[in-house]
C-alpha positions in Angstrom: 24.4 -21.2 15.7 24.3 -19.7 11.6 20.9 -21.6 11.1 19.4 -20.0 14.1 20.8 -16.9 13.5 19.4 -16.8 10.3 15.9 -18.2 11.5 15.9 -15.8 13.8 16.3 -12.9 11.0 13.4 -14.5 8.8 10.6 -15.1 11.7 7.9 -13.2 11.4 7.8 -10.0 14.0 5.3 -9.3 16.6 5.0 -6.5 15.8 3.9 -7.6 12.5 1.2 -10.2 14.1 -0.1 -7.6 15.8 -1.1 -5.3 12.7 -2.8 -8.5 11.4 -4.3 -8.8 14.6 -5.9 -5.5 14.6 -6.8 -5.7 11.4 -8.8 -8.8 11.8 -10.3 -7.6 15.0 -11.5 -4.4 13.7 -12.7 -6.3 10.6 -14.6 -8.5 12.8 -16.3 -5.4 14.8 -17.3 -3.4 11.7 -18.9 -7.1 10.3 -20.7 -7.9 13.5 -21.3 -4.1 13.9 -20.4 -4.8 17.6 -19.7 -1.2 18.2 -23.0 0.0 16.2 -22.5 3.3 17.8 -18.9 3.3 16.5 -19.5 2.2 13.7 -17.1 4.5 12.0 -14.3 3.9 14.6 -14.3 0.7 13.4 -13.9 1.3 9.9 -11.2 3.8 10.7 -9.0 1.0 12.5 -9.8 -1.6 9.9 -8.5 0.7 7.3 -5.4 1.6 8.9 -4.1 -1.4 10.2 -4.6 -3.4 6.7 -3.2 -0.3 5.4 -0.2 -0.7 7.1 0.0 -4.1 6.8 0.0 -4.0 3.2 2.6 -1.1 3.0 4.5 -4.3 5.2 3.9 -6.5 2.7 5.1 -3.8 -0.5 8.4 -3.8 1.7 8.7 -7.7 2.2 8.7 -8.4 -1.3 10.9 -5.7 -2.4 13.2 -7.7 0.3 11.9 -11.4 -0.6 12.9 -10.6 -4.3 16.2 -9.0 -3.7 16.9 -12.1 -1.2 16.0 -14.6 -4.5 18.2 -12.0 -6.7 21.6 -12.2 -4.7 21.3 -9.5 -1.9 21.7 -11.8 1.6 22.4 -8.4 3.7 17.9 -8.1 3.3 17.8 -11.1 6.1 20.7 -9.3 8.1 18.9 -6.1 8.2 15.6 -7.7 9.7 13.7 -6.8 6.4 12.4 -10.3 6.2 10.8 -9.9 9.5 7.7 -7.8 8.5 8.6 -5.2 11.1 7.9 -2.0 9.9 10.3 -0.8 12.5 13.3 -2.5 10.7 12.8 -0.1 7.7 15.8 2.1 6.6 12.9 5.1 6.8 10.4 4.0 8.9 9.0 7.8 8.7 8.7 7.6 4.9 7.9 3.9 4.7 4.9 3.9 7.2 4.3 7.6 8.8 4.1 9.6 5.8 1.4 7.1 4.0 -0.5 7.0 6.9 -0.4 10.9 7.0 -1.3 11.0 3.7 -4.4 9.0 4.5 -5.6 10.8 7.2 -5.4 14.1 4.9 -6.7 12.9 1.9 -7.7 9.7 1.4 -5.0 8.7 -0.7 -3.0 5.7 -1.0 0.4 7.2 -1.6 3.7 5.2 -1.4 6.3 5.2 0.9 10.0 4.8 0.8 11.7 1.7 0.0 14.1 -0.8 1.9 17.6 -0.5 0.8 18.5 -3.1 -1.4 22.5 -3.4 -1.7 22.2 -3.5 -5.9 25.8 -3.8 -6.5 25.4 -7.8 -5.1 22.7 -8.4 -7.8 23.3 -9.7 -11.7 21.1 -8.9 -14.6 18.9 -5.9 -15.4 15.7 -8.3 -15.3 16.4 -8.7 -11.5 16.8 -5.4 -10.5 13.8 -4.5 -12.5 11.8 -7.6 -11.0 12.7 -5.9 -7.4 11.3 -2.9 -8.0 8.4 -4.0 -9.7 7.7 -6.8 -6.5 6.6 -3.8 -4.1 3.5 -2.5 -6.4 2.5 -5.7 -7.8 2.0 -6.5 -4.1 -0.7 -4.3 -3.9 -2.1 -5.4 -6.9 -2.6 -8.6 -5.6 -3.9 -7.0 -2.2 -6.7 -5.0 -4.3 -7.7 -8.1 -6.1 -8.0 -9.7 -2.4 -10.4 -6.6 -1.2 -12.4 -6.8 -4.2 -12.9 -10.0 -4.7 -16.3 -10.2 -3.3 -17.6 -7.8 -5.5 -15.7 -9.4 -8.9 -17.1 -12.6 -7.9 -20.6 -11.3 -7.0 -20.2 -12.6 -3.3 -21.7 -9.7 -1.8 -24.8 -11.0 -0.2 -24.8 -11.4 3.5 -22.1 -8.8 3.6 -22.9 -6.0 6.1 -22.9 -2.7 4.2 -20.2 -0.8 6.5 -17.9 -3.8 5.8 -18.5 -3.7 2.2 -17.7 0.0 1.8 -14.8 -0.5 4.1 -13.4 -3.0 1.6 -14.1 -0.7 -0.9 -12.4 2.2 0.7 -9.2 0.2 1.3 -9.0 -1.3 -2.5 -9.0 2.1 -3.5 -6.2 2.7 -1.6 -4.3 -0.1 -3.0 -4.7 0.8 -6.6 -3.8 4.5 -6.1 -0.4 2.9 -4.4 -0.5 0.7 -7.4 -0.8 3.1 -10.1 1.9 5.8 -8.1 4.1 3.3 -7.6 4.6 2.3 -11.1 5.0 6.3 -12.0 8.5 6.3 -13.8 8.9 9.3 -11.5 12.8 8.9 -10.0 12.4 7.4 -6.3 9.4 5.6 -7.0 9.1 2.0 -8.0 8.2 2.7 -11.5 11.4 4.0 -12.5 13.5 1.9 -10.2 11.7 -0.9 -13.1 13.2 1.1 -16.3 16.3 2.6 -14.3 18.3 -0.4 -15.3 17.8 -0.1 -19.1 18.8 3.6 -19.2 22.3 5.0 -20.3 24.5 5.5 -17.5 24.5 9.4 -18.1 20.6 9.8 -17.9 20.8 8.3 -14.7 23.0 10.7 -12.7 21.3 13.7 -14.5 17.9 12.4 -12.6 19.6 11.4 -9.5 19.3 14.4 -7.7 15.9 14.4 -8.4 14.9 11.1 -6.7 15.3 12.0 -2.9 11.9 14.5 -4.3 10.3 12.2 -6.0 7.1 11.3 -3.2 6.9 15.0 -2.9 6.7 15.7 -6.8 3.5 13.4 -6.9 2.2 14.6 -4.0 2.4 18.5 -4.7 1.1 17.8 -8.5 -1.9 15.8 -7.1 -3.1 19.2 -5.2 -3.6 20.1 -9.0 -7.4 19.7 -9.6 -6.9 19.0 -13.5 -4.8 16.0 -12.4 -6.3 14.8 -9.5 -9.4 14.8 -11.1 -7.8 12.7 -14.0 -5.8 10.2 -11.6 -8.9 9.4 -9.5 -10.8 9.1 -13.0 -8.6 6.4 -13.7 -8.8 5.0 -10.2 -12.5 4.8 -10.1 -12.2 3.0 -13.7 -10.0 0.5 -12.4 -12.1 0.0 -9.3 -15.6 -0.4 -11.4 -13.9 -3.2 -13.9 -13.3 -4.8 -10.5 -16.8 -4.5 -9.5 -16.4 -1.8 -7.3 -18.8 1.3 -7.3 -17.8 5.2 -6.9 -20.3 5.3 -4.2 -19.2 2.2 -2.2 -15.7 3.7 -1.9 -16.7 7.0 -1.0 -19.1 5.8 1.7 -15.9 4.0 2.8 -14.2 7.2 3.2 -17.3 8.8 4.3 -17.5 5.9 7.6 -13.4 6.1 7.8 -13.6 9.5 8.3 -15.5 9.0 11.9 -14.7 12.8 13.4 -17.2 14.1 11.3 -20.1 11.9 12.2 -22.1 9.2 10.2 -22.2 9.3 6.2 -25.5 10.2 5.3 -26.6 7.8 3.3 -29.9 8.4 2.0 -28.6 11.7 0.1 -26.5 9.9 -2.4 -27.4 8.1 -5.6 
C-alpha cells in the first residue's frame, strides 16, 4: 500500500502531459505552417506552453534534488508529479511568469516549491537544491539553441527557427535572473548557507519582495539595456542572432500582425 502510494506521488501528472502535448502540437503547426494564416498564434501557443513546461521542470529539479538530499516530504506534496497546480504558490510559479512574458517578453523566474530545509544536512546540499532550478533553464536553453550551435538549421522553417530563438531567450533571461544573489531568488539560496546567521536574519524580511524588486529594476532603461546586452551576448555565443530572437517575439505577439521581415537588417 505504501509502495503504491509513493508511486502515485511520483507519477507524471496528466496536467504536465497535456502541456507537453500542447507544446508538441503547436510546434508541429509552426513547423508545417498548417495554420499559415495564423502562424503568429501557433508561435504564441508553442512559446507559452514551452515556457510553462520549462517552469515545471525548473520546480521539479528543486524537488528532486531535495528528495535525494533528505527531504522526503516533497513526494507527499506532489512536487514530483510535475503538476504545476501542486506548487505552494501556483500564482508566483506559473501565473506571474506568464503575465510577465506577455507584458515584456522576459523570462522572469517564479516562486519555488517549499522545501523543508530542516531535513537536509550539509551546506553543499542546500546550495545544490537552489542551483538545480536555474541549471534546468540552462539545459533547456542548450536544447532550444542546439540547431543553431550545431549548424543544423538547413530545412528548418523560418517561423520555427525564430520561435526557438525567442524561447531560448526566455530560458537565458530566467537563468541569469535566477542566479542573481537577491533574497527570494535561487542565486541567494545558493550562497545563503554560507552566510552568517546574523546576516541571514537581516535580509530575511526582503525575501518576499525580491522578485518584485528585480521587475522594478528592469524598468530602468540603463539597467534593462545592460541586462539584454548580456542576454544577447550569451545567445550570440550559442549561434542565435538578435534578429532571430526579435522576430520570434514579433511572431509571438500575433495580435500586432505579421512581422515586417523585409525592413530588418
